[in-house]
N, C-alpha and C positions, 0 to 999 in steps of 0.2 A: 441693334445692328451689329454685325460682325464683319470684319474685313474679309475680302475674297482673294483668290490667288489664281486668276487666269493668266496674267502676264507677270505678276509680282510673286514669284515663288517664295515660300517661307524660308527656304535655305538656298544658299548660293549654288549655282550650277557651275562646277569647276572644270569641266572638260566636255568635249564632244561626246565621248562615251557616256558620261553622266546625262547629257542632254537627250541622247537617243533613248536612254533608259526611262526618261520622263516623257516619252512619246514624241520627242523631237525628230524632225525629218519627214514626218508623215505628210505634212502640207506640201512640201516640195515634190515628194513622190507623186501625190495626187495631181499637182500642177503639170508634171511632165507628161501626163497622159491626156492633157486638155489643150485646146487651142487658146490663143490669146483672148479671143472674144468670150470663150467659156470661163476663163479665169476672171475676167472683168465682170461678167454676169454674176458670178458667185459673190464677189466683193460688193457689187451693187445691191444684190438681194439681202446681204447681211445688214445693210443700213449703217455700216461703219462710217463715221465722220472724223475729220482730222482732229487730232488731239493737241494741236499746236496753238489754238486760240480762236480762229474764225469758224471752225466746225464745218468746213466745206465737205460735202459727200465724197468719200475717197474714191468710189467707183466712177463717179462722174469725172473726177480729176484724171484718173487713169484713162478713161475713154477719150477725153480731150487730147491727152498727150499721144495716145495711140493714133488718133485721127490726124495728128500733125506730123506724123512720121516723115523724116526727110529722105529723099532719094540720094542725097549726096553724102551725108554723114550720119552715124548711128545715134539713137537716143541714149541719154545717160540717166541712170537712177541715182539720185543724190539723197542721202539720209542726213537730215538736219539734226546734229547733236550739239549745236552750239549752245543752246539753252542759256540765255542771258537774262530772262525775265526775272526781276527781283522777286524773291520768295518762292522760286520754283527749282526743284532738284530731281524731279521724277525721272527724266530721261537718263541722267547720269546714274541714278539709282538702278534703273533697269539694266544699263550696261554693266554695272557692278554685279548685279544679281545673275543676269543671264544674257550675255552678248550673242549667243547662238540663235535665239529666236529673232533677233534683229537682222542678222545676216541671212537667215532662211527666208524671212519675209521679203528682204530686199531682192533675193534671187528669184522669188516668185514674181515680184513686181517687174524684174528685168525680162522675164519670159512673157509677161502680159503686154509690155509695151515694146518688145523686140529690142531690148537694149543689150549691149555687150560690155557695159561698164557699170559697176556699182562703186560709188564714192561715199564714204562716211566722213562728213565734215565736222571736225571737233576743234575746240580751242586748244592751242599749243600749251596753255598753262595746265591743262588737265592731264598730267603725266601718267597717273595711275590708270586712267581710262584708255590712254594710248597703248599702254602695255597689255591691258586686258584684251583690247581689240586685236592687236598684233598677234597675240597668241591664238585667239579664236579663229582669225582669218587663216592663219597657217594650217590649223587643224582642218578647217572646212575645205581648203584647197587640196590638202593632202588626201582627204577622203573622196575627192572627185565631185563634190557637190556643185562646183561652180560651172562645170560643163562649158568651158570656153569664155566665161564672163570674167573680166578683170575686176577684182575686188581690191580696193585700197583705201587708205585713210589720207585725207588732206587736212593739214593743220592750219588754223586761222588765228587772227588776232583776238585780243581780249575785249574788243568793243561790242557794245550792245547790238549794233546794227548788223554784225556778222550773222545774227540769227534771222534777219529779214531775208526772205527767199531769194530775191534778185540780187541783193548785196552779197549773199552767201555764194551765189554763182560767180559773181565778180571775183571773189577771193579764190574760188576753185580755178578760175581762169587766169590767176596770177596778178590780180589787181587789188585795189583797196575796197573795203566794205561800204561802197556807196550805192544806194538803191538805184535801179534802172527804171525807166518807164516801161520797157518791154517786159511782159510777164514770162516766167520760165517756159510755158508751153509754146511761146513764140520765139524765144531766144534761150538756148540752153547753155551748156558748158563751153562749147567751142564757138567762137565768133567767125563768121565768114566775111564780115565787112572789112574792107581795107581801111585802116585808120586814117591815112592821109586823105583818101577820097571822102571819107565820111565827115571829116571836119567841116567840109563845105555844106553839109546838111544842117549844121548848127543844131544838132540834136540836144546839146547841153549835157550829155552824159559823160561821166568821167571815163567810161570805156569807149566813147565815141561810136556808139551804135545807135541805129534807129529801129523803129518797129518793123518786125518782119512782115513780109507780104503774104502771098499764098502759101499753102502747105507745100513742103518739098524744097524750099529754098534755104532752110536752116534747120539744124538739129534741135529738137526741143529737149527739155529735161523734166523728169518727174521728181518732184521734191516732196518727201514725206518726213515727218519727224519720227523720233525713236519709238514713242509709245504707239503711234498709228501703225507703223510697220510691224511692230511686235505682235499686234493682233492678227495680222494677215496669215501668219503660219498656222495659227490655231483655227482660223476660219476655213482655210483650205483643207485642213486635216479633219475637221469635225462637221463642217457644213454651215451654211448661212442660217438655217433654222436653229441650230445649236447656239450660235452667237446671240440670237434674239431671245433666247430663254431668259436672259437677264436684261434689265433696263426698261425703258419705256418705248412707246411706239416710234417716237421721233428721235430718241436718244438711246440707241441699242447698246448693249454691252456694259462696260464698266469705265470708270474714270480713275486714273491714278492722281491722287491729290497730295500736295505738300502743305503742311500746316506749321506756321512759325509765329513768333511774336510773343504775346502776353499769355499764352497757354502754358500749362504745367510743363509740357515737353514739346519739342519740335519733332516732326516726323513725316514720313511718306507712307501712304497706304492706298490700297485699291478698294474702291467702293462701287456698289451697284448704282448705275445711273438712275437718278430719281430719288436718291437718298436725301432727306432734309439736311441743309447745310449745318444746322445745329448738331446733328448726329455725327457729321463728318468731323467737325471741330472736336467733339467729345471723344470720339473713338481714336482719332489719330493724334490729337494734341493733348488728350487727357483732361479737357475742360479748363476752367479758370482756377486761379488761386483762391483760397477762402476770402470771402467778403469783397471779391472783385467781380465785375461784370463786363460783358462785351459792350464796348461803345461803338465800334465800327470795324470793318474788315475791308481791306483792298485786295482785289484779285490781280496781283501784279500791278503794272502801271498802265493798263489798257482799258479798264472798265470804270463805270461809276462806282463811287463808294457804296459799300453795303452797310446799312444801318441795322441796329438791333431788332427792329420790328420785321426785318426780312429774314431772320434766322430760320424760320420754318420753310423757306423756299426750297423746293427740290433742286438738287444739282442736276439740271438738264437744260438743253437748249431751249425747249419750248416754254419752260417755266421761268427761266432767268432772263432771256433776251428781251421779252416785252418790258422788263423792269430796267433795261439798260445795263445789266450787270454781266451776264454770261459766265460760263465755266472758265473761260480764258484758257490758260495753260495748266489749270488745276492748282495754282499756287495761291494760298490764302494767308495774308499777313493780318494777325489779330491785334487790335488795340483795346486796352481796358479803359475804365472810366477815369483814370488819372491822366490819360494822354491828352495833350493839347493838339487838336486836329489841324490847327493852322501850321504847326511845325511839320506835320505830315505832308500837307499841301506844298509847303516850301521845299521839303525834301524831294518829293516827286518832281516838282518843277525843275529843281536843280539837276536831278539825274537826267531828265529828258533833254534839258538845254545843253548840258555837257556832252551827252552822247549823240546829239545831232551832228551830222557830217558837214552841214553848211552849204550843200548844193542848192537848197531853197533858202533864200535869205530870211524870210519871215520866221521860218522854223527855228533858225539859230538865234537871230538877233532879238526877235520878239520874245522867244523863249528865255533868253538870258535876262531880258528886262523883267519878265514875270518873276523869274527866280530871285533876282536882286531885290525887287520891291517886296516880295513876300518875305525874304530874309529880314528886311527892315521892319516889316509889320511884326514879325516874331519878336524883334528887339523893342517893340513899342516906339519905333522911330519913323513910322510912315504917316504921311499926311492924307487928308481926304483926296487931294490931287493924285497922290501916289495910288490910292485905291482905284480911282477912275482910270488911271493908266493901266493898272492890272486888268480891269474889266475890258478895256479897249484892246489890249494886246491878246487877250484870250479870244477875242473875235477875229483878229487878223493873223494869228500865228500859223494857221493851216492854209493860208492863201497860196495856191499854186503848188501844194505839197505833192511830191511824187510817191511818198510812202505814208504809213499811218502814224509815224512818230509824233508829228505836230498835232494831229487830232487827239492824241492821247492827253495832251495838255488840257484840251477842252473837255474830254470825258472824265478823267480822274481828278485833275486839279480843280476845274470849275465846279464839279459836283461836290467836292469837299467844302469849298467856299460857300456854295449855295446851301447845303444842308446844315452847316455849322456857322451860319451867318451871325449868331450871337457871339461866337468867339472872335469873329472878325471885328465886330463892334467893340468888344472888350479891349482888343489890342489897339484899335484906333483911339479909344478913350483912355488908353494907358491904365486901365484897371486890372488887366490880366498880368500875371507874372511874365517877365521877359523869358523867352526860350530860344534855344538854337534850332535850326532846321533839323528834322529827324533824318538820320542817315538812311537813305534809300539806296540799296546796292544789290549786287548779285550775291548769290550764295556760293561760297568757295567749297564748302563740304557740309555734310549732314550725317552724323553718325552717333549712335548711342544716345539719341534724344536731344542732341545739341547741334544747333546750326552755327556755322562759321561764316560770317559775312565778310565781304570784300571791303575792309576798312580803308584800303588805299584810295577808294573812290572819293573820300573826303579831300584828297590832295590833287585830284585830277583836274587839269585845266581844260578850257573850252577848245583848245587845239589838240586835245588828247595826249598832251604831255604831262609829266609830273614835275615840271619846273617850278621854281619858287613863285613865278608870276606868269600871267597869260601873255602870250606874244602879240595878241591883238588880231591874229589871223585865225582862220578856221581850217579844219582838216582838208576840205575840198580844195582850198588854195595851196596848202602846203604840199599836197600829194597829187596835184596834176589836173584839177578841174579848173579850166581857165575862165572863170566868171570875171566880170568887171566889178570893181568896188568890193574887193574881198575884205578889207579891213573895216572894223566897226568905226562908224563916224564919231568924231570927237564931240 
């Protein structure tokens, strides 16, 4: 297998002139002679699915947003560049390599859903990418590509939930990254609901909004991530049939994958959908060090653990999803045979518990209990009663959850504990060596084969501060969600 270069060019595209020389702009030109429905039909025919994790068909998403068009305020196109999934760097890599295809794809999307605003949502900490985008946007606007569409960047916080679609829209609208109940196609960037009046609805949302009613009473938003939208410009330029020349029947095109961990090198590469996972690890990560073998892989913190016997599985939706693993956001963290997998489970649990906003009490408090007791298990200090408490909290942590974060405890953490039950028993019996929870965190950078992890996360408190100790409150209490019983019970 060799890497391909549909969206991940082998060299950096440094200017709009350079981009045009590489066939850039042809997709937007094609879209300008098409109707909204025709553009959406091409995207539908391509089979493109979202590259952010869930794999929802992109054309269907666009059609839904177009159908929810508001008569009062325009639709917005929002590009999710927050990218906080541990072990994933592909979206920032694409922005670094070629931001122009991102902007072109977004402008095509704006035409398809009749939007007059394109927002690229990026974390404030990613200064390099802000500068790259600012320069590229200026060039595109000066060239007249936007045609009346306002294109700008919104900077957000460093929290994991900023990448969740509805929480991202909360940030764009000037609030904190707390997930909504209302999906983006029903509530977009601008809220029409009067805050004081809505408090009486007891929606429970930090933004004090409720679910939209019939189409036309609120502006929807189309949210796509960077990799997804990067493919759009090429699909419109070359056609749906061209896009389907690579990949499988149900997973057309390519995947951009990030490989980190126990491999010889860390890296990002573009592979044909359907490529066996073992080949992805070998080609991008360089394989394993001599006399080391793959014990397990986690695809971010949203899927079941991938064991060595599944390395031959094709990286595609139809091959992976029945196994409960899925391509996710294309980030694969590799662990070798020397890794204590209970430390990994504890690290994932801690990351998710810390990053929970606390709007849903079980997600935060049950999550913190899972993390605390797994840390004790790592130290060989957990009792059988503690283990029963872990099992119980894994059952209750997602109760009433409005986003997927809590269920990720059940998919990733629970699967590790299930698959590596012998290691659980060894720690309960105190026959395993004590270990610390593995640091699970976001990637800060990835260059020259070396990943830079956000080591600050080891000091992050459950209230999202970096204070010496936890305040006992949760972010939703501190930042305006007026739940009762905000503090953890003594």
